N, C-alpha and C positions, 0 to 999 in steps of 0.2 A: 394542831394541824394546820386549822385555816391559818393560823398567823404565821406560821413558816411558810405557807404559800406566798402569802401574800409578803412577807421579808424577800423571799426568790424574788419574786417579779421587780420588786422596787429596785433589787440590786441589779437587774439586769441592765445591760448596757443599751441604751436607745441611740437611735441614727439621730444627726442632728436634723433640724427643721429646714427644709428648703425655704429659702427665702422668695417672698412674693416676689419682688423684681431683678432681673437679671445684674450678675455683676458687672462693672463698667468695662472691664477687660473681655467680656461673652460678643462675640461677634452679633452685628446688625447690618439689617440689609433694607435698602429702599424696596418699597412692593412695587413701583412700576413696572419692571420686569420681573416681579415673582406673583403678582394678583392671581386671582383666580379666574378672571374673565380671558387672560391669555392660558393658563394651563388648561380650564377646559376647552378651550377649542384646540388647543396641539392634542392633547390628550384623545377629543375626536378621531382626528386625522389619524393617529397613531394606532386607536381601536380600528378605525377600520381598516389601515394596512395592515394589520397582524390579523383581520379577518379572511382579507382576501388571501393573504400568504398563507396561511393554515386550511383554507379550502382548497387553495391549488396544491398543495401540499400531501393533502389526503388523496387529491387525485394520481397524484404521479406513485404516491404510495401503493395504492389499487391497483396501478397499472405494473408494478414491480412485482408487487406478492398478492395475486389477484387468487382469491379463493378459486376452488373448483367449480363449485355452484353457480359462479359468478360469471357472466357470459359479458364481456366488453367487447362492444361495437368496433369493426375496425374504419368506419368514417364517422365523421370526416377524417381526412388524412391532416388535416392542419389543426385540429382538436387539442391534441397533446402538447404540439409546439405551442399553441396560444395560450393553454393554463400554464405551462411551464416557464414562459418570457412573462407571463404575469407574476408568477411565483420570485421570479429573479428580479423584477424591477421593482416590485413592492418591498421585498427584503434588503436591496439597496436603498431606496427611497426612505426605509424605517431607520439608518443608522444616522441620519444626521436631525431626524424627526425625534429620536428618541433622545438623541444629547439635547434636543432644544427642550425638551419635554423633562427632562434632568436637570436641565439648567434652572429652568423657570421654579421647581420644586425643590432645590437642593437646601434652601435654606430652610425649608421645614424640619432640616436634619438639628437645626440649631435652635428649637422651641425652648421656649421659657413658660414653665418650669417644664422640666424633663418630664414624660410619662409614668405616673405614679399607678396606676391602675393595671390589670391584668386585661383588660381590653384593649388598652391604648398600649400597651407592649405587645399583645398578639396582630392590633393592626399593624404597626412598623415590621412586625416579622413577616407578616404577608409580603408587604410592601418590597421588604428584601430580598423574599425568594421571587416576585416577579421581575424587579431590576435584574436580579442575576441569572435568571432562567434566558429573559430576552437578551440581554448583552451576548451570554451564551450562545443562542441562536444565530445570532446576528455575526458574530465573529467567526465562529466555524462556518455558516452558510458563504458567507464571502470567500473563508480561504477556500472552500469546496470549490466556488466560481473560478480560482485560480490553478486548481490540481495542486494544492500542498496539504501535506494533511502533517503537523506536528504534534503527533498524538499515537498514543498505542491502543483505541478504542474505535468501534465501526461506525465510522460515520451516518450511514444510514439509519440503524437502528437507534441509535442515539440522538440523531435527528428529531427522528418521530416522536420517540417518549417523551423528550422533553419539550415538543411541541404541544403535548397535552398538559405537562403542566403553565406553561405559558397561556396558554386558554382559559384552563380553569383559572388561575390567578388574577387574569385580567377580570373576569365574569364576578370573582369576589371583590377585587376592587371596586369595579362599579357598582356593584351592591352596597359596598360601605360607604364609597365616596357621593352616591347618587343625589344627595341634598347639598353639597359642593358643589357638582355638577351642574345641576339645574340652576343654582345662583350665578355661577359663571359664565353659561352660556345666554342667561337672560340679561347681562350687566354689558351693556356697549363698552367697546375698547376705548372710546373717546371719553367715556365719564370719569368723573373722580373717583367715583367708587371701585374702577376697575383695578388701581395700582393703592388701594387702601389697604392691601392683605399687608401690613410691616411686619416683620419677626425681629422681635429685641426687648427691649426696656419700652415700657409704655411710655415713658419721658420723653422719648424722641419723635412723638408725634405733634405736627404743629399745631398749637393753641392758637384761636382765635383772641385778639386783644383789641382792646376800647382804644378808640383813636384819642389822641391826647386833647383836653379840654383846658381853655387857658384861662387860668385863675385871676390874671390882672385884669380882667375886662369885666366890667361889674355896670349892671343895667340900672338905671333909676326907674323901677318899677314901684316905688313905694306909694302908698296913698299919700293926698295932699295933707292929712293931719301928721303924718312923720314928719313931711318935708318942712312942715311948718316949726315942728318943734327941734328941727335943726338949729 
């Protein structure tokens, strides 16, 4: 019985091993614009803007759907206009900020070797949820400012519930990437380490070469006994 099981396992097809170095046709990127220093700083701005947008959106939701036990003060009369102005401004500002953040990190999609562990796959999946929900919020929110609704779902409720998905995804992403965020914020932008995160084959990284040493120059440093022997 044991021999049959071993034979069956031996005949089982195995996946080919992933080479340690990326193929020559695999995309490679310069790390100057995709380093941790730039990504961490842009990500900090994105996180602050999303936080303001989320909080002001909650204020709007409470005003429109206030429970019976909650008494919302009518003063100051400019308070709601202020919070909704901040909500719209941060939402519009997030469009170029998020695009810049995606530009700084999209080479990570081409990391080599591809993620093989379950933890790495789940990490990539959470990033996908974050990007998809964030883009959904910004696109639908922008179209809402134009009063154009090319969809068949209720904007207010969908926008509200997806905002919780974005907030949870951001907190989870910060928790996973906290060491990289700290390292990126601690790296000055003008330093060489700020752009050292290159994606691709390790052979793309330049290495220091020793200067050429002249071989035709001989110094007569031999002792007198040797010179006498000549």
